[in-house]
N, C-alpha and C positions, 0 to 999 in steps of 0.2 A: 643160416647164411646171412646176407647183409641186413635183412629185416630183423635179425636177432642180435645184431651187434649192439653192445652197450653204447649209449650216447658218448660221443667224444672219441671213441676208438676208430682207428683207421681200418678200412677194408683191406683184407689180406690178399695180395696178388701173387699168382704164380705165372711164370713165363715159360712156355714150352718152345724151345728153340732159342738158343742164346748166342746167335751169330751177330752179324752187323745190325740187322733190324731189331732183334730182341734186345740187344744192349742199348740201342737208341731209344726204344720204347721205354726201357727202364729209367733212363734219364728223366723223362717227363712224367712217368708214373710216380717216382719218388719226390718230384717237386710239387705234386698235387696234394693239397691239404687233407684229402679224404682217403688217400691211397698209400700203401707201402708194399714194396716187394719183399716177400718172405722166402721165396724159393724159385729156382730155375732148373731147367734140364736141357741137356744137349748131348747128342751122340759123340761129340768130340771128347767128352770126359771118359776116362778109363776106370774111375771109381767115384763113389759118392763122397761128399764132404761139405765143408762150409767155407765161405770167404771170410776175410778178416772182419767184415762188418756184421757177421752172423747170418747172412743170407745163405741158405742151404743150396747145394747143387747136386743133381742126380744124373745118372746115365740114361734114364728111361722115363718117358712121360707118365707111365703108370705109377712109378714111385712118387713123382711130383703130385699126382692126383690123390695120393694117400695122405697128403699133408692137410692141415686145417687151412682151407682157402675159401675165399668169397668170390674171387674173380680169376679167370684164366685168360691170358693173352697167348694166342697161337701164332707163332712165327716160324713154322716148320716148312719143309719142302712140300710141293703140291700133292705128292702121293700120300702124305700123312695128314694134310690139313683137315679133311672131312672126318677122318677117324678120330683125331684128337679133339676136334670141336664137338663131335657127338659124345665122346667120353666125358668131356667137361660138362655138357648139358645134362647128361644122365647122372652125373655126380651132384647135380643141383647147383652148378656154378653159373654166374653170368660170364659170357664169353665174348671176347674181341678177337677176331681172326683177320689176319692179313689177306689181301687179295693175292691170287684168285681164290675163290671159295673151295676149290678142289681142282681135280684134273678135268672134270666134265660135268654135264648136267646131272648125271646119275649120282655123282658124289654129293652135289648140292641137294638133290631130292632126299637123300638119306638124312642130311642135316635138318632140313625143314620138317621132316617127319618127327625127328627127335625134339625139335623146337616146339612143335605142337603138343607133344606129350608133356612139356614143361612150360606152360604159358606164362608163368611168373618169372622166368629167367630172361634176361636181356641178351640179345645176340646182335653184334654189330660187325660189319666188314670194313676193312681199312682202305677205302678209296680216298686216299690222302689228298689228292689234287683238289677236291672240293673245298679244302680248307686253306688253300693258298689265297692270299689277299688279292692278287690279280684276278683270279677266277671269281672270287666273291664279288669284286667290283664290276666285272663284266656281266655277271649274272644279274646284279642289281639293275644295271642299265637296260638289259634286255627285258627284265620284268617290268620296269617302269614304263616302257613303251615310248620313251622320248625319241628314239630313232626309228620307230615303226616296228613292223613285224620282221622276223628273220626270213631271209630269202634263200641263203645257201651257206654252207660251211666247207672249208678246206683245212684238213689237218694232217700234219706230219709229226710222227714221233719215232725217233730212230737212234740207234747206238751202233757201235762198231763190231759187235760179236755177241754170241749167245752164251758161250762158256764163261762162268764166273771164276774168280780166283779161288773160291772155296771148294767147288764141286762141279762135275760135269753132268749131274742129273738133269739139268735143263735141256740137254740135247737128246734125251731119251723119251720118246712119246709115252711109253708105258708108265714112266715116273712123273713126267711133266704134264702130260695131257696135250700140250701144244707148245709152240715156240714163241717167237717174238710178239705175236698178236696177243696170246693169252698172258704172257709174262709182263709185257710193258704196254702194248697197244691197247690193252683192256682199259687203261686210264683214259685214252682218247675216245674210245667207244663210249665209255660212261659219260664223259663230258659232252659229247655230241648228243646223246640222249637227253642230257640235262638242258641243253640249249635249244634243241629242235623238237623234242618229243619222240614218240615211237616210230620206228621206220618200218613201213609195210612192204617195201620192195628192195631187194638186195642183189647186187651183181658183184662178182669178185674174180680176181686172179690170185692164187696162192702158190708159192714156190719155195723150194729149198735148193735152187740151182747153184748157189755159190758155195755155201758151207757144206752142203750135202749131208747134213745131220738128219736124224729121224723126224725132225720137226721143221716147221717153216722158218725161213730167214727173211721173207718178205710177204706181205699181204696188202693187196690193193682192193679197195671196195668203193662202189658207187651205190649210194642208198637214197631212198626217197620216202618221205612221210606221206600219209594220206592227204595232208593239207598242201603238199607240193614242195616242201623244203627238201633241197637236195644236198647231200654231203659227200665229199670226196675224202677218203682216208688212205694214208700210206703208213703202214707199220713196218719198220725196217731194222734189220741187223747188219746192213751193209752201208750204214750212214756213218762214214768215217769221222766226220765231225759231229759229235752228239748234238741232237737238235730236238727242240719242242717248239711247235709253231701251229697256231690255230687262228684262222681268219673266220670271222662271223660277219657276213654281209646282211645289212638290214635295209629297209626302204629309204632311210634318210642318212645313212652313214655306214661305218664299218668299225668293228672291234678287232684288234690284232693282239693276240697273246703270244709273246715271244720269250723263250727262255723259261726256265723253271729252277728255283733254288733247290738244290739237292745236296745230299751228303758228299757226292763225288765232285761237286762244283764244276762239272764238265758241260752243263747245258747253257752256260752263259747267264748274263743278267736277266732277271725276271722283270718284264715290262708289260704294260697295257697301253696300246695306242688307240685313241678314239678319233676317228675321222668323221667330220661333220660335212656331209654333202649338201650342195645347193645348186640351183640351176645356173649360177654364174661362175662356178669355180673352175670351169674348163678342164675338168678331170684331175684337178690338183687341189683337193679340199683341205681346209684347215684341219690340222692335227694337234692333239694334245697327248703327250707321252708321259706316263708315270712309271718311275723305276722303284722297285721294291727291294729293300736292302736287308730285310729280316724275314726269316721263315718261322712263322709261329704256327704252322699247320699241324705239326705233331702235338704241340701243347694243346691247341684248341680242339683237336679231334678227340684226344683223351679226356679233356674237360667235359666235352659234350656227352661222352659215354658215361663218365662218372656221374654227371647230373641225372642221366636217365636211370642209373642204378640207384642212386641215393634217394631220389624223389619219385621213383616209379613213373617216369615219363617215357613216352614212346621214342624210339630211335628216329632221329630226324633224317640223317643221311647214312647210307650203308646198311639198311635193313636187309633181311634175307630176300624180301620181294624185289627190292631194287637190284640186289646182286643177281637174282634169277633173271631179271629182264636183261641185264648187261651180259651175263653169261650166255643167255639164249641168242642174243644178237651176235656175239663172238662166234657161236657155232653155226649161225645162219650164214655168216661170212665164209666160214670153212666150207659149208655145204653148197654154197652158190657156185663154187668152182667144181664143175663136174668131175674133172680128173682127180682133184684132191679128195672129193667126196667118195669116189669109187675106190681110190687107193687106200683110204683109211676108214672106209665103211662108216662115214659120218652119220648116216641115217640111224645107225645103232645107238646113237647118243640120245635119241628121243623116244624111249619106250612109253607105253601108255601112261604110266604114273607121272613121268616128267611132262608129257603133253598136257595132262590135266592141270599140273601146277602152272605151266606156262599160260594156259587159258585163264586161270585164276589171277595170275599176275598182271593181266592186261588192265590198264587204268580205265 
């Protein structure tokens, strides 16, 4: 695999799932000096073939994995994510998988078991929001301590529906695992963990009262860390105007992340507002707002993964352990609503093997 590649040769990449996300990933894979896409697969194809540029395409991921590859990008629906990731690892490939890691914690447990059987392979999950410049700048400010410690967070991430224009699998719990919280809100859950640490106490309301799908269209969570940081989260599929908004209140000011640059362009301008509180501001502190006009997150995320593969470095963001902590918190939110827990038997998501992994994942 990559360690056997002759000097100067690019690593051969296969992409499983060649929809909107898979095609976008390819743009930045092929721009990287160490990578080149050689084959893709997608269920939309009725037969195997080749594009005009020589890249092969297949109807099934198993045919893709029969090719000479070094790296596999997994951009498939939730019900296939773990299966394809495991197949890639067992094939001896480095794997980059989009979020979520699968439908549930059991899916992720199977992946981690495979990862441990192949310790030389890199596995990274695509929690893309970490790589947005606004988020990076906010994280730098928090880590610097210049505004003191974090006191609380309030986050809203919402869109207008669950069904995508390509397929309705997202509305079916057996295939998706969860609704808006697992599909989109997982990004906000992940960011809250990054800024506040691990949450020990979780309360929630989860519902599908509007769309009446088999998965949730709204999730509301109130969470607290052992150090006392409180977070309010609303993940919504009834947010008619798409919105990303995260407020981080610190001892001497506040950070406001508003908007996020995305392919749909529907979440508005990406900005970071820093408020500098002092005893004389009368509740109207001085603010500095930065607007970000370029989205380099896809480029930088792939570059970091390539660096880990080429130079045998650890995964910085998006490791299986980080994915496990975030997925575990998502399922704690589901389980904290007694009615939702009973309705979908959420306790079944944490068998002994998963519980052991979750204990290991605690920092």
